[in-house]
C-alpha positions in Angstrom: 186.2 204.0 -88.7 188.2 205.0 -85.5 191.8 206.2 -86.4 193.0 203.1 -84.1 191.6 200.6 -86.7 191.8 202.5 -89.9 193.8 199.9 -91.7 191.2 197.3 -91.0 189.4 199.4 -94.4 191.6 197.1 -96.7 190.0 194.0 -97.4 193.3 192.0 -97.8 194.3 193.1 -94.4 191.1 192.2 -92.8 191.6 188.7 -94.0 195.3 188.5 -93.0 194.4 189.7 -89.6 191.7 187.3 -88.9 193.9 184.3 -89.8 196.7 185.9 -87.7 194.6 186.0 -84.4 194.2 182.3 -84.5 197.5 181.6 -85.3 198.7 184.0 -82.5 196.6 182.3 -80.0 198.1 178.9 -80.8 202.0 180.5 -80.8 201.1 181.7 -77.1 199.7 178.4 -76.1 202.9 176.6 -77.5 205.1 179.1 -75.7 203.5 178.2 -72.3 203.3 174.6 -72.7 206.7 174.3 -74.2 208.4 176.4 -71.0 206.0 173.8 -68.8 207.3 170.8 -70.6 211.0 171.7 -70.1 210.3 172.4 -66.3 208.7 169.2 -66.1 211.3 167.1 -67.9 214.4 168.6 -66.1 212.9 169.1 -62.4 212.4 173.1 -62.9 215.9 173.8 -64.1 216.2 177.4 -65.1 219.2 176.7 -67.1 217.6 173.9 -69.2 214.9 176.6 -69.9 217.3 179.3 -70.9 218.8 176.8 -73.2 215.5 176.3 -74.9 215.0 179.7 -75.4 218.1 180.5 -76.5 217.9 177.8 -79.0 214.5 178.6 -80.3 215.7 182.3 -80.9 219.4 181.2 -82.5 218.1 180.7 -85.9 217.0 184.3 -86.1 221.0 185.2 -85.3 222.0 182.7 -87.7 219.7 183.0 -90.5 218.4 186.5 -90.5 220.4 187.9 -93.2 219.6 185.2 -95.8 215.9 185.3 -94.5 216.0 189.0 -95.5 217.4 188.4 -98.9 214.7 185.5 -99.4 211.7 188.1 -98.4 213.3 190.6 -100.9 213.7 188.7 -103.7 210.5 186.2 -103.6 207.0 187.2 -103.6 206.1 187.4 -99.9 202.9 185.6 -100.1 204.3 182.4 -101.4 207.3 182.8 -98.6 204.5 183.1 -96.0 202.8 180.0 -96.9 206.4 178.0 -97.0 207.2 179.6 -93.8 203.9 178.4 -91.7 204.9 174.7 -92.8 208.2 175.4 -91.5 206.9 176.1 -88.1 203.5 173.6 -88.3 205.9 170.4 -88.7 208.2 170.7 -85.8 205.2 171.8 -83.3 203.3 168.6 -84.5 206.3 166.5 -83.9 206.9 168.2 -80.5 203.2 167.6 -79.6 202.9 164.2 -80.5 206.1 163.1 -78.5 204.9 164.8 -75.2 201.4 163.1 -75.8 202.9 159.9 -76.4 205.1 160.3 -73.1 208.3 159.9 -75.3 209.6 163.6 -75.0 213.0 164.2 -73.6 214.9 167.3 -73.1 217.0 166.8 -76.1 213.7 166.6 -78.2 212.7 170.0 -76.9 216.0 171.4 -77.7 216.2 170.1 -81.4 212.7 171.0 -82.3 213.0 174.4 -80.6 215.9 175.2 -83.1 213.8 173.7 -86.1 210.7 175.8 -85.1 213.1 178.9 -84.6 214.5 178.4 -88.0 210.7 178.5 -89.4 210.2 181.6 -87.3 213.5 183.1 -88.8 212.2 183.2 -92.4 209.0 184.1 -91.3 209.3 187.2 -89.7 211.2 189.5 -92.1 208.5 188.3 -94.9 205.4 189.0 -92.7 206.7 192.5 -91.3 207.7 193.6 -95.0 204.4 192.2 -96.5 202.3 194.4 -94.4 203.1 197.6 -96.5 202.1 195.6 -99.8 198.6 195.3 -98.1 197.9 198.5 -96.7 200.4 201.1 -98.4 202.5 203.7 -96.6 199.6 205.9 -95.3 198.3 203.1 -93.1 201.4 201.3 -92.4 202.3 202.5 -88.9 198.5 201.8 -87.9 198.8 198.4 -89.2 202.0 197.5 -87.7 200.2 198.7 -84.2 197.2 196.5 -85.0 199.6 193.4 -85.6 201.0 194.1 -82.2 197.7 194.2 -80.8 196.5 191.2 -82.4 199.4 189.4 -81.1 198.7 190.7 -77.6 195.3 190.2 -77.8 196.3 186.6 -78.4 198.8 186.6 -75.6 195.7 187.2 -73.3 193.9 184.4 -74.4 196.7 181.9 -75.3 198.7 181.4 -72.1 195.4 181.2 -69.9 194.0 178.5 -72.3 197.2 176.7 -72.2 197.5 176.9 -68.5 193.8 175.9 -68.1 194.1 172.7 -70.5 197.3 171.6 -68.9 195.8 171.7 -65.4 192.7 170.0 -66.4 194.7 167.2 -68.2 196.9 166.5 -65.0 199.8 169.0 -65.7 202.0 166.5 -66.7 204.2 165.9 -69.9 201.3 164.4 -71.7 199.0 167.2 -70.9 201.6 170.1 -72.3 201.4 168.0 -75.7 197.8 168.7 -76.6 198.4 172.2 -76.2 201.4 172.3 -78.6 199.2 170.4 -81.2 196.7 173.0 -80.9 199.4 175.4 -82.2 200.7 173.0 -85.0 197.0 173.0 -86.3 196.4 177.1 -86.0 198.9 177.8 -88.7 196.2 176.5 -91.3 194.3 179.6 -90.8 197.2 181.7 -92.0 197.6 179.5 -94.9 194.1 180.0 -95.7 194.1 183.8 -95.3 197.1 184.2 -97.5 195.4 181.8 -100.4 192.0 183.7 -100.3 193.2 187.5 -100.4 193.1 189.2 -103.6 196.7 189.1 -105.2 195.5 192.1 -107.9 195.0 194.5 -104.9 198.6 193.9 -103.2 201.3 196.5 -103.8 204.4 194.3 -104.1 207.7 195.8 -103.8 210.7 195.9 -106.7 212.4 192.5 -106.1 215.8 193.0 -105.2 218.3 192.2 -107.7 220.0 188.9 -108.0 223.7 187.8 -107.5 226.0 188.0 -104.7 226.6 190.7 -102.3 222.7 191.2 -101.2 223.3 190.8 -97.7 226.6 193.0 -97.6 224.2 195.5 -99.5 222.0 195.7 -96.7 224.3 196.1 -94.2 226.1 198.9 -96.0 222.6 200.6 -96.3 221.9 200.4 -92.5 225.6 201.5 -91.6 224.6 204.9 -93.9 221.8 205.6 -91.4 223.0 206.6 -88.0 219.4 206.7 -86.7 219.0 203.2 -87.6 222.2 202.0 -85.6 221.2 204.1 -82.4 217.6 202.4 -82.8 219.4 199.0 -83.4 221.7 199.5 -80.7 218.6 200.2 -78.3 216.9 197.2 -79.1 219.7 194.9 -78.8 220.1 195.4 -75.1 216.1 195.3 -74.5 216.1 192.1 -76.6 219.1 190.4 -75.0 218.6 191.0 -71.3 215.0 192.7 -70.6 212.5 190.7 -72.5 213.1 187.1 -71.4 209.7 186.7 -70.0 208.9 183.5 -71.6 211.7 182.3 -69.1 211.7 185.0 -66.0 207.5 184.7 -65.3 208.1 180.9 -65.5 210.9 180.8 -62.8 209.0 183.5 -60.5 205.7 181.5 -60.5 207.6 178.2 -59.7 210.5 179.3 -57.7 209.4 182.4 -55.7 205.5 182.3 -55.6 205.2 178.4 -55.8 202.4 178.4 -58.3 201.2 175.9 -60.7 200.5 175.9 -64.4 197.4 177.7 -64.3 198.6 180.5 -62.2 201.7 180.7 -64.6 199.3 181.0 -67.7 197.3 183.8 -66.1 200.7 185.7 -65.6 201.3 186.0 -69.1 197.6 186.8 -70.1 197.8 190.1 -67.3 201.0 191.2 -68.8 199.4 191.2 -72.3 196.8 193.7 -71.0 199.6 196.3 -70.8 201.2 195.3 -74.0 197.8 195.5 -75.6 197.5 199.3 -74.4 201.1 200.1 -75.6 200.3 198.6 -79.1 197.0 200.3 -79.6 198.4 203.5 -78.4 201.2 203.3 -80.9 198.6 202.5 -83.6 197.3 205.9 -83.2 200.2 207.7 -84.1 200.5 208.8 -87.9 204.2 208.8 -87.4 206.7 206.8 -85.1 209.4 208.9 -82.9 213.0 207.6 -82.3 212.8 209.3 -79.0 209.9 207.0 -78.1 211.7 204.1 -78.9 215.0 205.1 -76.6 212.6 206.6 -73.7 210.7 203.5 -73.8 213.5 201.3 -73.3 214.8 203.3 -70.4 211.5 203.3 -68.4 211.0 199.6 -69.6 214.4 198.8 -67.8 213.6 200.7 -64.6 210.1 199.0 -64.6 211.5 195.6 -64.9 213.7 195.9 -61.8 210.8 197.0 -59.7 208.9 193.9 -60.9 211.7 191.8 -59.7 211.2 193.3 -56.4 207.5 192.8 -56.1 207.0 191.0 -52.5 203.9 188.8 -53.6 202.2 186.8 -56.5 199.5 189.4 -56.9 201.7 192.6 -56.7 203.6 191.1 -59.3 200.7 190.4 -61.3 199.4 193.8 -61.0 202.7 195.5 -61.9 203.1 193.2 -65.2 200.9 195.4 -67.3 203.0 198.3 -66.6 206.0 196.5 -67.9 204.1 195.2 -70.8 202.8 198.8 -71.7 206.6 200.4 -72.2 207.7 196.9 -73.8 205.0 197.0 -76.6 205.4 201.0 -77.0 209.0 200.5 -77.6 208.8 197.5 -80.0 205.8 198.7 -82.1 207.7 202.3 -82.5 210.8 200.6 -83.4 209.1 198.2 -86.0 207.1 201.0 -87.7 210.1 203.3 -87.8 212.0 200.6 -89.5 209.1 199.9 -91.9 208.5 203.6 -92.7 211.9 205.0 -93.0 213.8 202.5 -95.3 214.1 202.1 -99.1 211.0 199.6 -100.4 213.6 197.5 -101.9 215.4 197.1 -98.7 212.6 196.6 -96.1 213.2 192.6 -96.0 216.8 192.9 -95.4 216.7 195.7 -93.1 213.8 194.1 -91.1 215.7 190.8 -91.0 218.8 192.7 -89.3 216.5 194.4 -87.1 214.9 191.2 -85.8 218.6 189.5 -85.7 219.5 192.1 -83.5 216.4 192.5 -81.1 215.6 188.6 -81.0 219.1 186.9 -81.8 220.5 188.3 -78.5 218.2 185.9 -76.6 220.5 182.9 -77.2 223.1 184.9 -75.1 221.0 186.6 -72.7 218.7 184.0 -71.6 221.3 181.3 -70.4 222.9 184.1 -68.7 220.0 185.4 -66.8 218.8 181.5 -66.1 222.4 181.1 -64.7 221.9 184.0 -62.6 218.5 182.9 -61.2 220.2 179.8 -60.3 223.2 181.5 -58.5 221.4 184.6 -56.8 217.6 183.6 -57.0 214.7 183.9 -59.7 214.3 187.5 -58.7 217.6 188.5 -60.6 216.4 187.2 -63.8 214.3 190.5 -63.8 216.4 192.7 -61.6 219.7 191.8 -63.4 218.1 192.1 -66.8 216.6 195.4 -66.0 219.9 196.8 -64.9 221.5 195.3 -67.7 219.2 196.8 -70.0 219.7 200.4 -68.6 223.3 200.2 -68.6 223.3 199.0 -72.4 221.1 201.9 -73.5 223.1 204.4 -71.5 226.2 203.1 -73.3 224.7 203.2 -76.7 223.6 206.9 -76.1 226.8 207.9 -74.6 228.7 206.5 -77.9 226.6 208.0 -80.3 227.0 211.4 -78.2 230.9 210.9 -77.9 230.9 210.1 -81.7 229.1 213.1 -83.0 227.6 210.8 -85.5 224.6 212.9 -85.6 224.0 216.8 -85.2 220.7 217.6 -84.2 219.5 221.0 -84.9 216.5 223.2 -84.4 214.8 224.5 -87.5 214.7 228.3 -87.5 211.2 229.8 -86.5 209.6 226.1 -85.7 210.6 225.2 -82.4 208.8 221.9 -82.5 210.8 220.5 -85.5 214.5 219.2 -85.6 216.9 218.3 -88.5 219.2 215.6 -88.0 222.4 215.7 -90.2 225.1 213.2 -90.8 228.7 214.7 -89.7 232.0 214.1 -91.5 230.5 212.9 -94.8 228.2 210.1 -93.0 225.2 209.8 -95.2 221.6 209.8 -93.7 218.8 208.7 -96.0 215.4 207.7 -95.1 212.5 206.3 -97.3 209.2 207.6 -95.6 207.6 207.5 -99.0 208.3 205.4 -102.1 208.2 208.2 -104.6 209.2 207.7 -107.8 211.5 211.0 -107.6 213.3 210.2 -104.4 216.7 210.0 -104.1 218.0 206.6 -104.2 221.3 204.9 -103.4 224.1 204.3 -106.1 224.4 201.1 -107.9 226.4 199.1 -105.1 223.6 200.1 -102.3 225.8 202.9 -100.7 223.9 206.0 -99.7 225.2 209.1 -101.4 228.6 210.2 -99.9 227.1 213.6 -99.1 225.7 214.3 -95.7 222.1 214.4 -96.6 219.8 216.3 -94.3 216.9 214.7 -92.8 213.7 216.5 -92.0 212.2 215.0 -88.9 209.0 217.1 -87.9 206.6 215.3 -90.1 206.1 218.4 -92.1 205.0 217.0 -95.5 205.3 220.4 -97.1 209.3 220.5 -96.4 211.8 220.8 -98.9 212.2 217.5 -101.1 215.4 217.7 -103.1 218.4 217.2 -100.9 216.3 216.7 -97.9 214.3 213.6 -97.1 211.2 213.4 -94.7 211.7 211.2 -92.1 209.5 210.1 -88.8 212.3 209.2 -86.7 212.7 212.1 -84.4 210.4 215.0 -83.4 209.8 217.7 -80.7 
């Protein structure tokens, strides 16, 4: 089997991936339909669209720490069955309100928040469940394939939703049918979870019960300078850069004066680049932190250029470039999180990552929507790209100034670096869940000694006092 698709050798993962494709198509159909519904109900208000987007992502900011604890304490397969219902019910309610012509803007706001609540509890459980299906050796590949699946659906879903809405008259009622398709699509995931072999799973040790679980996860992240740099980078990208659900809708309607069909096509075109980025990431055996930071910088520059595109077709042709760098960064960041944290911390760290990456949208989306109304729709992209670049630059400057990480070349090995913590700040990574690996002490803090992290991907390097980590490399 091709290295790009090696995780599909695992039967449970094949079953899961098949259900996820169906659900992902429905998800993208609802995203397009919900945005179009808001524009129809509010006379193309960018602010209303930003509010809707913000409310849908707000639960990630509010509930992510609790969701991470749930993912670490309870069987993830059962958690995922419950979260599918938490997302299907609000989708069905919104679809029925739209189909019957009763939908109002406040209905969309409330149901978007409820839908986002289900997503907030689903995401950390789903991300940390992947390693239980495929193990650590194929984890980076499976993460890349998950992104590829999501973006393959992104090619189909927006076009299908846009076409369906256009055929049914492009009105409020038409959007409801696309949203109802998404509500039904969650059944595919439930079925896949029910039919997979539980004996072939590799569940991680449940987190201990009691108070302080969230604080324990935060302390662990704070002990890892590499994670802090990664989280700072994805915060600015997620908050100001990746608001395409809103920005492409405004560009299609306000700048290029296109309808629902043309708007849906933009989402599918961008997904071509996103799919390419995900597949490239799937081929890498180990992720690199420098790819996350470098990808964020190039993404910000590309987004500025996207906002300057003069015509609909030049805009459409440049979208895959933006999607390529966006997904390269996202997939690499996700794989780094999953591969370098302790198994019993995966749910909580994944939740913190998602909270920072997606939870910033409630602040960023209304700001960009306001910028679009004040300066024009193009500035939702130009401003977003500039703010992304400024934020990533500030994060890099802060870490260089603080000296939190000391990067040194390994003698005699020009393409391998060591990253060590200064002033007693511990750096710990868990690229493998070996039984003899060093673990945090009882209250969740990493050892207070400045552990050295080997980051060149050398499996034969020292294992005592050092931790193999795929966070940076030459």
